C-alpha positions in Angstrom: 45.5 -11.3 -78.4 42.1 -9.8 -77.4 42.5 -7.5 -74.3 40.6 -7.4 -71.3 38.5 -4.5 -70.0 39.5 -5.1 -66.6 43.0 -6.7 -66.6 44.6 -8.7 -63.6 42.2 -10.5 -60.9 38.9 -9.3 -61.8 37.1 -12.6 -61.9 33.4 -13.1 -62.5 32.1 -9.9 -63.8 28.4 -8.8 -63.6 27.2 -5.8 -65.0 24.2 -3.3 -65.4 23.1 -0.3 -66.4 21.2 2.9 -65.0 20.8 5.6 -67.7 23.3 5.6 -70.1 25.9 4.7 -67.7 27.5 1.3 -66.9 28.4 -0.9 -63.8 29.9 -3.7 -63.1 31.0 -5.9 -60.2 33.9 -8.4 -59.4 34.2 -11.5 -56.9 37.0 -10.3 -53.9 37.8 -13.9 -52.6 39.8 -13.4 -49.6 40.6 -9.5 -50.1 39.1 -6.5 -48.3 37.4 -4.1 -49.1 35.3 -6.9 -51.0 33.5 -6.6 -54.5 35.1 -4.0 -56.4 32.7 -1.8 -58.4 33.5 0.1 -61.5 31.7 2.1 -63.9 31.7 3.3 -67.8 30.3 5.0 -70.3 31.1 2.9 -72.8 31.8 -0.5 -71.8 35.5 -0.4 -72.8 37.0 2.3 -70.5 36.3 1.5 -66.6 37.2 3.8 -63.5 37.0 2.4 -60.1 34.2 4.0 -57.8 35.3 1.6 -54.5 33.8 -1.6 -53.2 30.3 -2.5 -52.4 31.6 -4.5 -48.9 33.7 -2.0 -47.6 33.1 -1.9 -43.6 32.8 -5.0 -40.9 29.2 -4.6 -40.2 28.9 -5.9 -44.1 31.6 -8.4 -44.2 34.0 -10.0 -41.5 36.2 -13.2 -43.1 36.6 -16.4 -41.3 39.9 -17.4 -43.4 42.1 -15.3 -45.3 43.6 -18.1 -47.5 42.4 -20.9 -49.7 40.3 -18.4 -51.9 37.9 -18.3 -49.3 35.4 -15.1 -49.1 33.1 -13.4 -51.5 32.4 -15.6 -54.8 30.3 -14.3 -58.0 28.1 -11.4 -57.5 25.4 -10.2 -59.4 24.4 -6.5 -60.0 21.2 -5.5 -60.8 19.3 -1.8 -61.2 15.6 -2.0 -60.2 13.3 0.2 -58.6 15.5 3.5 -58.7 18.4 1.3 -56.3 21.2 -0.9 -57.1 20.9 -4.4 -55.9 24.4 -6.8 -54.9 23.8 -10.0 -54.1 26.7 -12.5 -53.7 27.7 -15.4 -51.5 30.7 -15.5 -48.5 31.6 -19.2 -49.3 32.5 -19.9 -45.2 28.7 -19.1 -44.8 27.3 -20.7 -48.0 25.2 -23.2 -45.9 23.3 -20.3 -44.6 22.4 -18.5 -47.5 23.4 -15.4 -49.8 23.8 -11.8 -48.7 21.8 -8.7 -50.5 22.8 -5.7 -49.9 21.2 -2.1 -52.0 22.1 1.5 -52.5 20.6 4.8 -54.2 24.6 5.2 -55.6 26.8 2.8 -56.9 29.8 4.7 -55.1 28.0 4.2 -51.7 27.1 3.8 -49.0 25.5 0.2 -49.5 23.4 -1.3 -47.3 23.7 -4.0 -44.0 23.4 -7.1 -45.5 20.3 -9.5 -45.3 20.6 -13.2 -45.4 18.5 -15.3 -47.9 18.1 -18.4 -45.5 17.0 -21.4 -46.9 18.8 -20.8 -50.2 22.2 -22.9 -49.7 24.5 -22.6 -52.6 26.8 -20.0 -54.9 26.2 -17.7 -57.6 23.4 -16.1 -56.9 21.4 -13.7 -59.1 18.2 -11.1 -58.8 15.4 -10.7 -61.6 11.9 -9.2 -61.2 9.3 -10.4 -63.1 6.3 -8.5 -64.7 4.5 -8.1 -61.5 7.4 -7.1 -59.6 8.3 -9.8 -58.0 11.9 -10.7 -57.1 13.5 -14.0 -57.9 16.4 -15.2 -56.6 18.2 -18.1 -58.9 21.4 -19.8 -57.6 23.7 -22.4 -58.1 23.0 -25.8 -56.0 26.9 -26.7 -56.3 28.0 -29.8 -58.1 25.8 -31.4 -60.8 22.3 -30.3 -59.2 20.2 -28.3 -61.3 20.0 -24.6 -61.0 17.3 -23.4 -58.4 15.1 -20.7 -57.8 12.7 -19.0 -55.1 10.8 -16.2 -54.7 12.6 -13.3 -52.5 11.9 -10.4 -50.6 15.5 -8.4 -51.3 14.5 -5.9 -48.5 14.6 -9.1 -45.9 16.2 -11.9 -47.6 12.9 -13.7 -46.9 12.3 -16.8 -49.1 8.4 -16.3 -50.1 8.2 -19.5 -51.7 10.0 -23.0 -51.8 13.1 -23.2 -54.2 12.6 -25.6 -57.3 15.0 -27.2 -59.7 15.0 -24.9 -62.7 17.4 -26.1 -65.1 20.1 -29.0 -65.3 22.3 -27.4 -67.8 23.3 -29.0 -71.1 25.5 -31.9 -69.2 28.7 -30.6 -69.0 30.3 -30.2 -65.5 29.3 -27.8 -62.9 26.2 -25.7 -64.0 26.8 -22.6 -62.4 27.0 -18.5 -62.3 23.1 -18.0 -64.0 21.6 -14.9 -65.0 17.7 -14.4 -66.0 17.1 -11.8 -68.6 13.6 -10.8 -70.2 13.6 -10.0 -74.0 10.8 -9.2 -75.8 8.0 -12.2 -74.9 11.2 -14.9 -73.9 13.1 -15.2 -70.3 16.6 -15.9 -71.4 18.9 -18.1 -68.6 22.2 -17.9 -69.1 24.9 -20.5 -67.3 28.6 -21.1 -67.0 29.3 -24.9 -67.8 32.2 -27.1 -67.9 34.1 -25.9 -64.5 36.2 -22.5 -64.3 39.4 -24.1 -66.0 40.0 -24.4 -69.7 36.6 -26.3 -70.2 34.7 -23.5 -69.2 31.8 -22.2 -71.3 28.9 -20.1 -71.7 25.4 -21.8 -72.3 22.0 -20.7 -72.5 17.9 -22.0 -72.4 14.7 -19.7 -73.1 11.4 -20.3 -71.8 8.5 -17.9 -71.8 8.3 -18.0 -68.0 10.9 -16.8 -65.4 10.1 -20.3 -63.9 10.6 -22.4 -67.0 10.7 -25.0 -68.2 13.5 -23.6 -70.0 14.6 -25.2 -73.7 18.2 -25.2 -74.0 19.6 -22.9 -77.1 20.7 -24.9 -80.4 23.9 -23.5 -80.4 25.4 -24.3 -77.0 27.8 -23.2 -76.0 27.6 -19.9 -77.3 30.9 -19.0 -76.2 34.1 -21.6 -75.1 37.4 -21.5 -76.2 38.1 -25.0 -75.0 40.4 -27.3 -77.5 41.5 -24.1 -79.6 44.8 -22.2 -79.4 43.5 -18.8 -78.5 45.7 -17.3 -76.3 42.6 -16.2 -74.3 41.5 -19.5 -72.5 38.8 -20.3 -69.9 36.2 -18.2 -71.5 32.7 -18.4 -69.4 30.9 -17.0 -66.5 29.1 -14.5 -68.5 26.5 -11.3 -68.0 24.7 -9.8 -70.5 23.3 -6.1 -70.5 21.2 -4.0 -73.1 22.9 -0.9 -74.3 21.2 2.2 -74.4 21.3 2.7 -78.0 19.3 -1.0 -77.8 22.4 -3.7 -79.0 23.2 -5.8 -76.1 26.4 -6.7 -75.0 28.4 -9.9 -72.6 31.4 -9.2 -70.1 32.8 -12.4 -69.0 36.0 -14.0 -67.3 39.0 -15.5 -69.0 42.7 -16.6 -68.7 45.5 -15.4 -70.7 48.4 -18.6 -69.8 51.8 -18.2 -70.9 54.5 -20.8 -71.1 55.0 -24.0 -72.3 51.8 -26.7 -71.9 49.9 -26.7 -70.2 50.6 -23.0 -69.9 50.7 -20.8 -66.4 48.0 -17.9 -65.9 49.6 -15.8 -63.1 47.3 -12.6 -62.9 44.1 -14.1 -62.1 41.0 -14.5 -64.0 40.4 -11.2 -66.0 37.2 -9.8 -67.4 36.8 -9.4 -70.9 33.7 -8.0 -73.1 32.1 -9.1 -76.6 28.9 -8.2 -78.6 25.9 -9.7 -78.8 23.5 -10.4 -81.6 19.9 -12.1 -81.7 18.9 -14.7 -84.7 16.0 -16.4 -84.4 15.6 -15.1 -80.8 18.8 -16.6 -79.5 22.0 -14.8 -78.3 25.0 -15.2 -80.4 28.3 -13.9 -79.2 30.3 -11.3 -81.7 33.9 -11.3 -80.2 35.2 -8.9 -82.1 32.7 -6.0 -82.1 34.6 -4.0 -79.4 38.1 -3.0 -80.1 39.5 -2.6 -76.5 42.8 -0.7 -76.2 45.4 -2.0 -74.0 44.9 0.0 -70.7 47.2 2.2 -69.3 48.4 1.0 -65.8 51.3 2.8 -64.7 51.0 4.8 -61.3 52.6 6.3 -58.6 51.1 6.5 -55.0 52.2 9.0 -52.6 49.5 8.0 -50.1 48.2 11.1 -49.8 45.2 9.0 -48.7 44.2 5.5 -49.4 43.3 4.8 -53.2 40.5 2.1 -53.7 42.9 -0.1 -55.7 44.5 -1.2 -52.3 43.1 -4.3 -50.8 44.4 -6.5 -48.0 43.8 -10.4 -47.8 41.5 -11.1 -44.5 41.2 -7.6 -43.2 40.6 -4.1 -44.0 43.5 -1.9 -44.3 42.2 0.5 -42.0 42.7 -2.2 -39.1 46.7 -1.7 -39.9 47.2 0.9 -42.2 46.8 4.9 -42.2 47.5 7.2 -45.3 48.5 10.8 -45.5 50.9 13.7 -44.9 53.6 13.8 -43.2 54.5 10.3 -43.6 52.5 9.1 -46.2 51.5 5.5 -45.8 52.2 4.3 -42.5 51.9 0.6 -41.5 51.3 -0.1 -37.8 48.9 -2.9 -36.9 48.8 -4.5 -33.6 49.7 -7.9 -32.6 47.7 -10.2 -34.8 46.4 -7.0 -37.1 49.4 -6.3 -39.5 48.8 -7.0 -42.6 49.5 -6.9 -46.5 48.4 -3.6 -48.3 48.4 -4.8 -52.0 47.0 -4.1 -55.5 46.3 -6.0 -58.2 49.1 -7.0 -60.7 47.6 -6.5 -64.2 50.4 -6.7 -66.5 52.3 -9.5 -68.0 55.7 -7.8 -67.0 56.4 -5.4 -64.7 58.2 -3.5 -62.2 57.3 -2.1 -58.9 59.1 -0.4 -55.7 58.2 1.0 -52.6 60.2 3.9 -50.7 60.5 3.1 -47.2 60.9 5.9 -44.5 61.4 4.1 -41.2 63.8 1.7 -42.4 62.0 -1.8 -42.1 59.2 -3.0 -44.4 58.6 -5.8 -46.7 57.8 -5.3 -50.7 55.6 -8.6 -51.6 54.4 -10.5 -54.4 51.6 -12.7 -53.4 49.2 -15.2 -54.9 48.5 -16.7 -51.4 49.9 -17.1 -48.4 51.9 -20.5 -49.5 53.0 -19.3 -52.9 54.8 -15.7 -52.1 57.9 -13.3 -52.8 59.2 -10.6 -50.9 62.6 -8.5 -50.7 62.3 -7.3 -47.0 64.4 -4.1 -45.4 65.5 -4.7 -42.1 68.2 -3.5 -39.8 69.8 -2.3 -42.7 69.8 -5.4 -45.2 67.8 -6.5 -48.0 66.6 -9.7 -47.9 65.2 -11.7 -50.6 63.0 -14.7 -50.0 60.2 -17.0 -51.2 57.6 -19.5 -50.0 56.5 -22.1 -52.4 54.1 -24.6 -50.1 55.6 -25.5 -47.2 59.1 -24.5 -48.1 60.5 -21.0 -47.4 63.7 -20.3 -48.3 66.0 -17.2 -48.0 67.3 -16.5 -51.5 69.4 -13.3 -50.7 71.0 -10.9 -48.3 72.9 -7.9 -48.9 73.4 -4.6 -47.4 70.8 -2.2 -48.5 72.5 1.5 -48.5 70.6 3.9 -50.5 68.3 2.2 -52.5 64.7 1.1 -52.6 63.4 -2.6 -52.5 62.0 -3.7 -55.8 60.3 -6.5 -57.8 60.6 -7.0 -61.4 58.3 -9.8 -63.6 60.0 -10.0 -66.8 60.4 -12.8 -69.6 61.4 -16.3 -68.4 65.0 -17.3 -69.1 63.7 -20.3 -71.6 61.7 -18.9 -74.5 60.8 -22.1 -75.9 60.5 -26.1 -74.9 59.2 -28.0 -72.2 61.0 -25.8 -69.7 59.4 -22.9 -70.4 57.6 -21.0 -67.7 55.1 -17.9 -68.0 57.3 -15.5 -66.5 60.8 -14.4 -64.5 60.1 -13.1 -61.0 63.1 -11.0 -59.9 63.5 -9.8 -56.1 66.0 -6.8 -55.6 66.3 -3.2 -55.8 66.4 0.2 -57.2 69.3 2.6 -57.1 70.7 5.8 -59.4 71.8 3.2 -61.6 68.2 1.3 -62.1 66.9 -2.2 -61.1 69.5 -4.5 -59.6 68.5 -8.0 -59.3 69.4 -10.3 -56.1 67.7 -13.5 -56.7 65.0 -14.9 -59.4 62.1 -17.1 -59.4 60.3 -19.7 -61.7 56.8 -17.8 -62.1 54.9 -20.6 -62.5 55.6 -21.4 -58.8 53.6 -18.1 -58.4 50.7 -19.4 -60.7 47.4 -20.9 -60.4 47.9 -24.1 -62.1 50.4 -24.7 -59.2 49.0 -22.5 -56.2 45.0 -24.0 -56.9 42.4 -21.0 -56.4 40.8 -18.6 -57.9 42.8 -15.4 -57.6 45.7 -13.9 -58.8 49.1 -12.1 -58.3 48.8 -8.9 -56.0 51.7 -6.8 -54.8 52.5 -4.5 -52.0 54.0 -3.9 -48.8 53.8 -5.3 -45.3 54.9 -4.6 -41.9 57.8 -6.3 -40.6 58.6 -4.2 -37.8 56.6 -2.1 -34.5 55.5 0.1 -37.6 56.6 0.4 -41.1 56.1 3.8 -43.4 56.1 4.3 -47.0 56.6 7.5 -48.7 56.0 6.3 -52.3 55.2 3.0 -54.3 55.6 2.9 -58.2 54.3 0.5 -60.4 55.5 0.7 -64.1 54.4 -2.1 -66.7 57.5 -3.1 -69.2 57.1 -3.6 -72.9 57.9 -7.1 -73.9 60.6 -7.5 -75.8 
């Protein structure tokens, strides 16, 4: 099976190059800080720099549920600056937001709004004269639109015009424009971001068209195949410093009986690109991507950028540092979940609580989650699926720490096989002890809907909770 370069919930990738280093951003939806940014020297191995939208004057979310918040961003390097444009879906009717930075690690500027450009999935491209063009999806089956824009102010400098309707597949979106030789290329995502997802391309002598579709569209799709990687699409291209081209794109890895369930969200994959008759051809086998080393132990000497929270910034309720490690002490209405992306198929996570109260949570969204809670000397295991919340077990805690393990589904084959089994329990001197189990399909996107993936983390349940250590360990398949 192909390995992602960014496993787990890392959808809608956009990539650019500055010198001999590459930078990549992803959608973040309801999680804050928003728009994670990563860096690489070889396109295969990536390190997290932080987040582009990391403070309230840049982004405040209206809702923390339903895959709201930040949709697909585009990252570009031009004129000695990094530029990022994206959409807060709750304000999509107002336009998109643009920020810039001289250092991709930040600080990034306060956003400007492109009023008059309602829609999603914006892109920025500069033409031969230095004019900046904003290109975006108007939504639904409508053609991709474009206008000249002042990226410093967000002001549109021309009336929006229709650019290209795509090839006729559903939902033309995710536009990206590139100049190569005498041609401008327009890359699109079509077919919807589910199993029919595809990448299509068109070209023109002018950045504003008219565009002719490629003869081999779609240039990437795994639809109607048995490939273990599905929903391939929403791609972005980059020219390497060696002069080659590469593509990043999102995809999912479903498991279990048909139709299959993907649980860790849409992930970022990498492919090579070669050019034939001035058209891009995708080479999925060019790069050998090793399985990432994802294990970590965090004693919270500081708050690592892996930690995010749905709907609010971690600083609103969490503080890290000696002597207690992580303290969760949000005021009424501010207590939140501090979480990190689940990035493996099977794994074990545990949290050492020091104030005798706290909750270890596995979350897909607020209506699809499970937890092990330590309160009043008891471990309580519970799960929420849709409108139903059920306590599954309650036992004395003794000298142990709450833990969640995701392992193989008990039904290996046949129509009842789910993607995995979520086990709620604790870890003591003898290892992991399960208190209750839950079929993983109930914490999967195909059940819950939405565009995110599983996260695991800690949540305050009393006036204050403290965490001395958090451990995450992948489990190899048997």
